[in-house]
C-alpha positions, 0 to 999 in steps of 0.5 A, a space after each residue: 751501097 745503101 739499097 734504100 737511097 735514091 742516090 744508090 738507085 741513080 748510080 746503078 741505073 747510070 752504071 747500066 746506061 754507061 755499060 750499054 752506052 745508051 747515050 751513043 746508041 739511041 737508049 737515051 732518046 726521050 721519045 724512045 724512053 716514053 714508048 718504053 714506059 708506055 710498054 711497061 704500063 701496059 705490062 703493069 695493067 696486064 698484071 692487074 687485069 689478068 690477076 697476076 701475082 704481086 711478085 709479077 706486079 712488083 717486077 713490072 713496077 720496078 722496070 717502070 721505076 728504072 726507066 723513070 730514073 733513066 729518063 731523069 739521066 737522059 734529060 739531065 734533071 734531078 728526079 729526087 728533087 722533082 719528087 719532093 717538089 711535086 709532093 709538096 704541091 700535092 700535099 696542098 691540094 684537096 681531094 674529091 670523090 670522082 666516080 666513086 674513087 678518091 682523087 687529088 687534083 687541082 680540079 681545073 675546069 671540073 664541076 665541084 
């Protein structure tokens, strides 16, 4: 299996969902998945704020990616397609410094 392809990641996450029968045991409930993603963001934040290793940060980031791919499975949308569509939009946006940090957004309702 090509470990550098989205299709491979999708297939292995689907296999994990199937192995544990997520669909029939609440594992694909979207509100539950959002809570799990929030938990993972907290763990990522802890890695950064507590100065944990890049290895720890990578592991927690991988957990979030797996949850995102699983959410695409659960909600039946193509995350790969959504990614490329969103990148196309983002690449057309302007950047701006906001509170000393670069930000790329539509800047609706924000003073220029």
